[in-house]
N, C-alpha and C positions, 0 to 999 in steps of 0.2 A: 143490287151487284158489289161488296166489299170495293169499302173505298181505299184506302190501300191495305199490300198481305206484306208481311217481312216471314223473311223464311229463315231462322237457326240455326249453321251445320254445319259440319265438321270442313275447311279449306281444302287447298289439291294439289298435288307434287304430280312429278314422271307423267306432267303433259295430259294432266284430270282435274279441271275446276273443282273434286269432291274427290281423294281415295276412298272416305265411309257410303261402302252400298246403299243404303237410304237414304242417305243425304242426296246420293244421285237418280237414285232413280223417282222423287222428288225432284227433282231439280228437270232433268228432263223430262219427265212430262208436261212437269210449266213452259218450256221450250214447246214440245206439240203440240201445245193448246192459249201457246195466245198468252199465255198467262205474267199477267206482269210481275213478276216477284222483286221482290228491293231482297238481296240475298246478305245476311249479315255472316261469314267467316271469323266462327272461335277464333279465340284469339290471348297471348296471357292477361289482355282487361275479361275473358271470361267471370262471367259471376253464375254461373249454375255449377250443379255437384253432382247428377252423377250420372253425366255423359249421353243421356236419353235423348238424340235429335238426331235427326229433322226436332222441329217444332216453325208449327205457322202463329205467325201472332195479326191479330185483324183491335180490328176497333175495339168490336164484340166479344169476340173468340180467342182462346189457343189453339189449337189442335198439335199428338204429336198421333206418331205413329203414319210412313206412307204409307197406305191406305185407307186412315180416315181424313185423311189428312188431301187426297187427289178421289171423295168424295166426297167431301167442302169444295173443295176445288171445281168441282163438272155443280153442285148446286146454284156455287156463283155462276155457271153455265161458258165454261171454261174445260169445253168439252172433249179429250180429242179422243168420241170411243164415236161420234154423232153417224158415222157414213158403218163399224158393222151393222151382217146382218145378227139376228138370234141367236143363231147356231155360234159366230165369227164370238158375240162376243163369250156363249157357254167354252167359250173354246179358251180366249181369255183365262177362264177360273181355274180353269183344268191346268195349264202349263205354270200362270203364277202357283195353284199349290203343288205342284212340280216339283219347281225350281224351290221354295222352299223347305219341300219334302229330300229333295235330289242331292243340291249343292250349295245351297247357307248351308249345311253342318263343313262343306267341306270346305268353302272358303272363310267360314268361324276356327275354321281350323288352322288352315294355313294365315290368316296374316295373327292368332290369338293368344292358341296353343301351341302352334311347331316352334320349340324353344328358338329353333336361330332365324328364327323367320321374326319371334317374337322382340329375341334382345340385341338384337343387329338393324333393325324395318319399324316394327311397333314399334313397339313401348320407343325407343328416342324419339320419334316423330311426334305422335301426340304427347305426351312430353311437353314437345316443346308447345304447342299449341296451347299449354295449359299451364295460367298464372301458379305459383309458386306458394304453399305447398301443397297444395292439390294436385300440384303435374308429380308426387311422390306418391299418390296417394289411387288416383283414379286409372291407370291403365293398364295396376294390377286386379284393378275395381272391375272394370273394361274384363281380361281372361279370366278371370275367377264366371262372370257373365257367361263367358259364347264357352267354357267347355264347360255348365252346370246344362247352358238348352241343349250341346251338343248329345249328353249326358243323359236330360232326362229323355230327350227322341231317339236314340242310340244305345244305350247302354238297358239296354229289355234284356232275357233270353231270349234263347242260346249267348246273347256279346256281351260276358259277362269287364270281360278286362279290360283295359282305354287302348291296346295295341291288336284289338280284335275289332272294337267302332272302332279303330283307322284303319284298316284294308275296307272295311266295309264300307266307312264314309265316302275313300275312294271311289273304290269302285261302284257307287250310285249317282257320286256326280259324274265319271266319266260318261260313261249308259250315260244319263244327260246332256254332259253334251253335243254326243251325237244327237239324238236328239232331237234336240234343238238345230245341230246343224242342216237334220235330212230337213227338219219343217220349212227352214227357212232355205234351202235350194239356191234359187238365181234371183233369191226374189233383193228385192231393196233390202221391204221390208215385211214385218215378218204376219201384215195382211195385204201385203202389194206395196202402192206405191205413198203411201198415206201413213207416219206415225202412229203408234199409239199405246194404249199403259201398260200390253199386253210388249212392246216398243220398249217399253222407260224400265221396265222389270227387267227385262233379258242382258239390256247396254249397263245399267245397276251393278249387277251383280255379278257381271261378266268386264266390264271396262276395266277396275279396280283388280283384276284377276289373273288379267292381261296387260296393262303396264309399270305397275308395280313390283323396282325391282326384287325379287326376295333370294335367297342364297339358296334354299329347295326349293324347285319350284318343279316337282312331277304332275300336277294338275295344271303347270298354267303353260306344260310343255306339250301334251295334250293336246289344249285348247289354241295353239299357235299349231296344229298341228290342223284347224280343223282354220279353213284363210278364211269361210264367206264371212264364220265366225266373227271375225279378231275385221274385217273389212267393213264389218256388218258396225263393231263399234268408230270403228276409223272415222268413219262418213259419217255419224253421230255426232262424235268428239269436233272434222271437219266443217257439216252443216248449222249443227246447233249451237258449239262454244268457239267457235271459228279456233281449232287449234287445229294447229298441222299434222302429220303424221311425225315429226318431231315435237311438238314441241311445245314450237315454239312459235309465238307472232304470225296468223298466218302476212301470205304481201300486201293485201287488203286492207288494213291496217297497218303499215309501217307507213304504205302511203300514204296510209290520212295521219300519221304523227310527223311523217315531211312535214304535209302542207299547213298542221295548225303552226311547226313550226316555222314555218316561211312566211306567214307574212302578223 
C-alpha cells in the first residue's frame, strides 16, 4: 500500500471543496473508499503550466486523469465498489460513459464556452488561483480546449455550426439529468446506502453545475427542478466534506474550534 498519496487539484468556492468536476470525482471517491489523500490545492504558487489536474503523486508514481487515479487507488486496496455485483459494475461503466457523452459537453459549455459565464465567473475565478503571468494565458487555453473537445465529439454532420451544437448538447444533458434522477429515485446513493464510483462521478459532474452562481443558468435551472439530485449533492457535501447547505462550517466544526480556543 502506498505510504503517501498526494492529490493536486483545483480548489473550491460556492460551498464546494473544488469547483472542478474531475478534481471533485477523485476527492469524492477518496472519501468513499477511505483513501488518505493529502490534498494540495492549486494556488498562486503553482508551478504547473497546462491545468491538467487532478494529479495523484506517490513515492513511486504520478497518475493523472480520474479513471486512472481511481484504478490506482483500487490497486492500493481503496475500493468503494467491493460490495457491487457484476451487473452493478457493468451499470457503473455504462452510466459513466453516458455522463461523459451526454452531460460533460454541456458542463464544459456552461463553464468555458458560454461567454457571460466564462467572462464573469469562470475566467476570473481560475485566473485568481494561478500565478502571474500564467493567469493571463491558462484560462483562455482551457476555454479553447473545452470548445475543441465539444466540437470534436459533437460537431459532426448534421451539426455543423456551434449554435446547432449548443442546442443539441443541452437537450442531451437535460435528458441525461432526467435519466439520473429516475435511476436514483428515493435512494440515498445509486446502488443503495453505500456510495460507489458512480456516485463519485455523478457528484463530480453535478455539484459544480448545482452550486456555482452563473448568470446563464438554463441547465442549472433544470437540475434544480430534480430535487433528488440536489439532495444527493447536498448529502454528500454535508456527510463527507462537512459543508452545510449554505456552504458554511458545520455546527460540529464550530464547536470544535470553540473548544480549542477555550484551552
